[in-house]
N, C-alpha and C positions, 0 to 999 in steps of 0.2 A: 530774145533773149537768155534765160536766165547764165549769173556766172558761175554757175556752179557745173564739177567736175564729173561729170555719166562716169556712176563705177559702170565695173566690168565685169561680164559673166561669174568672172573667175571672184570678185566679192562678192558678189548675192550669194554663191551657196560656197559660203566658206566651209569644207570641212569639221567634223565633231572631233573637239580634238580630242586625244587620248588619253583615257583616266589617269589623273596621277596616282603616285606611287603609294602618296604619302595613307591616301585611302586604305593599299592594302598592308605599308607600314601600322596599321590604327589596328585594323581584325590580328596581326598577327599578337601588336602589344596588351590588346584587350583580350579576356579568353572569354570562350564563349557563355553568353549567362545563359543560365538551370533552366531545366524544359519549367512549366508553370506545374508546380502541384495538382493532381488531381483531387476536384472538391467536392465532396458527396452533400447530400441534403438528408436531412433526419428531423424524427421530431423526440422531445426530453422525454425519455421513463420515468424517467424518476434525478431524484440529487439533493445526497445528505447536505446542505449548507454546511452543516455544523464540521462536518467530518471531511469534505472538502473531494466530494466525486459522488460521482452516479454513472448514469445508460442513459445510450442515445439509442433510437430504433431506425435504422437505414431508410429510404423512403423506398417501397416497394418488399420490402423481407420482413417476413416474421420477430416475434418478442423474443424467439429462439437465440436468434443473433446478433441479441444488441452489443455493442458498441460503448466499452469503459472511457469515461471522460475524466480529465481531474481538472483541479480548479487552477495550475498555473496557466492552462492552454486554452485558457478563458480570454479571447482578447475580449479586456472594458476596463473605463478610467472610474467604475466602482470599486470604494475603498477594502470589498469584501464579494471577489469573483465571484457568482453560481449562475446558478442555471434554474428556471421553474418546472414542472412536469408541465407539457403539452407543446411545449415553445419549439417552434422549428427556428432551425438553425442550418450553418454550411458547416463540413473542417472539412481538415482531410484526414489521411489513416495509417497509421502506423503497425506493422506484428510486432510485439515481442515475441524474444523466446519461447518457447512452449506455445504458437499460434494465438496469444491473444493479441485482441483486436485490441488501439488505444485512437481517437481522434485524438489531432495535434490542430492549434491554428484555429480553433473556433467561433465561429461571428456567429451575425444577424445572417439569412440567407440575400446574401447579394456583394459581401463584402463586410458590411456595417458592424460598430463595435458594441456589444451585450449591455445592454442598463440595466438588471435587477431588483433597484431602488426597493427597500419595505418601508411603504406607503403608509401600511400599517400602523408604524411605531410611531404614535405620539408623541415626542419631545415635548420638556421643559429646558426651553434652550435659554431663557433668562437669569436660572441659577446653577453656579457651580458648584457641587458638593465635595465634600473631602475625608475619606477615611481610610481604613486600613482592612488589609485582607486575609477575610477568615479564612480560606481555605482554598484553594482549586485545583479540581481531578482532569489533571493534564492527557488525559484517558480521554474521560469522556466527556471534557471539554465543557464544563459551568462548577460556578462555584459562589462563594458570596460573598461579599462587602458588610461590615461593618463601619456606620459612617458613625462620623463625631458627630450626629446631633441626631436626633426624630427629624423620618422624613414625611411633610404632609405638601400633596399637591394635584389638584382633581377632584379633591371631596376621599382623593382618600389615603393610606398614613399605615409609616412601616418606623418602630419601634427600635430603639438601637439596638435590644437583644435578639433582635428578629431577623437584621440582617438583609442585603439586598439582592439578590437572584443577578448575578451577572456570567452571559454568554461566549463563549473568544469570536466571535465575529465583532462585538462591541470594543473591542480591544486595541488601542491605540498602539501600533506595533509596527516592527520592521520582524521578530523573528517569526520561522514558521517550522511547529503552527503557537498558533499566538498561546498566552499563555501567563499563569500572575506566578509570584512569591508571593505565597504564605508569610507575613506581618507587614506587610509591603505598604506603602504608603500612596494611596492615592485620589486622581481626582474623577467629578465623575458630575455625566448630568443623570436624570433617571427619564424615561420614557413607562408608559400607560398601558398596560393588559388585561383579558381577561381576568384573569389571574393575581394580578394586580398589582403596585410600580420595582419596574427592575432596574437596577445601573444598566445606563451605557456609556457608550463615547468615551469609555477608562482612560484616562493617561497619567502619568508621573505626577508630582509637583509640579504644579508653574506649564502644566501642557507639555510637557515632555513624551514622547515616547517610550514605551515601558520596555526595559530589559530584562527578560527573563535568563536568572540564573536558577539550571537544575542544581535540586539539591544534592549533596554527596552523598550515595548511599550503603547503609548504615549495614548493612547487610548486601554480600554475592547472591545477586537472584540469576544463577547462570544455567540451572537448568529447562528442560524443556518445556514451555509451558504454552498447552490450549489460547492460553486466557491475555498472553500478551503479545500483543501485534504488533508482527515484522513494522519498520520504518517503511519501507523504500515498496509501495504497491506492488512493484516487478519481481524483487523474492518473494519466496516462499522457504518456509520453515518445517523442518521434519528431524521427526524424533526419534530416535534407534534406545532400544533396550540394548547394551552390551555387560556381558559378563565383567565382574570384577575384576578376575584373576587375566582379561587383554588392557585392561585401562593402563595398566604401564607403562605398553608399548606403543600403545597407540601417544602417550603424549610423549614418552623418551625422556631422559636426561636435559633436562634442563628447559623442559618441550618443547624441543630439536623435534621429534618425529611431527607435534600436530602445528608446528610451523612452517616445516614441510608439506603437510598437504596441505595448507590455506595456500600456500604460495605456489603450488604445481596444480589445485580444484581453482581454485578464488573462491572457493566458502567458505564461511565462518563456521567454524569447527570449536565446539567448545562444551565440556563434560559438566553437568551440575553436581555438588558440593554432597548431596545427600546418598548414601549408599543402602541398594531398596535389598534387604530381605538378610539371612545371612549365613554364613559356610561358604561351602562352593558355589550356593545356587546365588550366591549376593549379585545384586549386577548396578549401574548405576544405568543416570540418561545422557547419554549424544546428540546435542542439536547439531542440526546441520542448515545452513541457514543460506542461501544463494540463487539468483537465478538459476531455470532446472535445467539446463546443463551443467551447469558447476554444481547441483547435490548431485546430478546422476554423476560426475564424477567422483566426487567425493563419496559416494555413498561406495561405489565401486571399490576405491580404494582402500574406504574403511572396510567391506571385505578381503582386499587380498591381502594385509594386513594383519587381520586379523588369523587364516586360513593357512601366512607365515606363523603365528606365535603358535597357535592347535598343531601345526605338522612335527614340531618338539615334543610336542608333547603324546600325538598318534599318529599312525601313518595316512590319515583319509587324505584326503587334498581337494573334498567338499567345500561351497564356501556355506558359508550361513548369517543370516542380517534380520534382528528382528526391529520390522518396524513399529511404531507406538500410534497409533487410530484414538482420536477420543469418542469414547463407545454411541454420545450420540448423531455422529456424527458417518457410523462404518458401514453404515446400508448403503451406503454409496461407494464402498470398497468391495463389498460383496458384489452391488450387482443385484440386479433384478433379476433373481431364480438363479445366484451364483453368476451374474452372465461377466462381470470383472474377470470374477477370480480361473473361469473357465481361461479370457483370455490370457492372461496369466502365465496359465498353465501351458497352453499351445508352444511357449516360448522353450519349456525345457526344465521349469524348475518346479518343484513344491513349494507348495503356501496350504498353510494352516489356520485356519482366524481362530482366535481363542474363543472360547464361552465366555469365561466369566472376567469380568471387564478388573482395573488393577487401578489403586487409587496410588498417587504419584505425590509428592511433598509439594502443594501448593501448588494444584495444578488440578485438573476434571478429573475424572473419570474415565482411564482408554483399553481400551484389548490389543492386543500386538497380533500381529501379521508374523509368523515364525516362514522365511523361504529360504529355503537351500538347493543347492545344484551345483554342477563342473563350473568352472569361470565365464566361460566362454557365453554360457548360458543363462547365467548371472548376469551380466554385463545387457545380453538382450534384453532379460525381465525389469531391469531398472528403466529401460527406455519406456516402459509402460506402465511402468509405479508409481515414479517418480511425477510424471506429471498427476495422474491420478492423486497422488497426493499432496501434488502443488493446488486439485483445484480445491482439493478438504481444505488447505489451508487461505487459501482466502476466503473460501466459504466462512469459517471461522469469526476468521478476521470482521470482514463486511456484516456479517447478522452481531458481530460483539457491537461493532459499531452503532447497528441498527441497535443496541436495546438504547439506547437515548433517547429518552423523547424530546423532541422541538421547544418544547418548555414547561414539560415534567421536570419537578422537584427528585423521581425515582426512578431507577430502576424498574421496568418489568419482568416478574418476575420467569425464572428459568424451564423451562419446560422440559418434563421425564423423557429421559435417555427410549429412547423404542425399543422396543423387544428387536430383536431379531432371533433366528435361526444357524443352527454353527452348521459353515459348507466347509 
């Protein structure tokens, strides 16, 4: 007989222990994890690698519902984040003010990092060349480097005076966007293309990263210009034609009124230097930059301030704003058979688009849209007008970026402004 003491039934059926309070304490100490973001899949419609943005078509949706994508949202280890047309991707969605949808946290389907290294460029990695930046166009993203000596490789040659073509994606830097300072000393490799030898993997002396320093402007260019890009993709620019007699009241003593408007609305408000016209008909251009809601508030505040100044001259309580529209895009504002103007008029205001465009200093031809109405109806109309002008602002900016040919040395010609009817 074994010397073991038999266990009682109580020992065999040991009751379950009460849950430890430590688990409950940990739950209280550790906040709940954020719910997983909703993921979508889609196909890249286009991506302008030099400009750093493109569009994705969501799976099962039409191209008209395309989603904006910026290079900063691409999950990659590549030196120059980019996507290629036709690529299948996975992403989350964020809706910006104004209803614009942007893809965020863009990955390969399944969550893998994206890799789009350009294997088409054949580099000469055996030799490092030295040279000086001849010029670099920060808006178009390309320039030329003058090599210290003539370059010969792969059966092709480039004379010193001809220079080597360089694009921003080949600049080794932490600056955004990458750029080169005119006259700066650089080092680079060369790569071969069907257009000839180009400079690539451009760095400072001894392989240092490029530090771009924006040159001081010799002339303030503060006027509204459809050819200038608004830095942030989610911001828009709206131009107003303001009668010169109202300008002083909008700026205020030492700029205090303009500063107050900026603080209250969040928009950047600034007048151009040039006066257009003479006498009582003279006008100045007012540029309003910000997100859609900020621009709406700013335009409303400007209309109210102008009305206050005008009330000292006349008894009219009616507000008036004169919007500037790039003439080539005026059709977008008018709408098919005047559909958009009809929508604006339904808010209770009057709107009239000029038949003859106006030439602004250092800008393209523009048309004017004069909107008048009482304060409440003006505010309602701005909720319709400003988003439309935002669409036009983005379209102008995107079209300007698209003018840069991927490997061309010159931009295509600008198409003439289309003819339109007066509505």
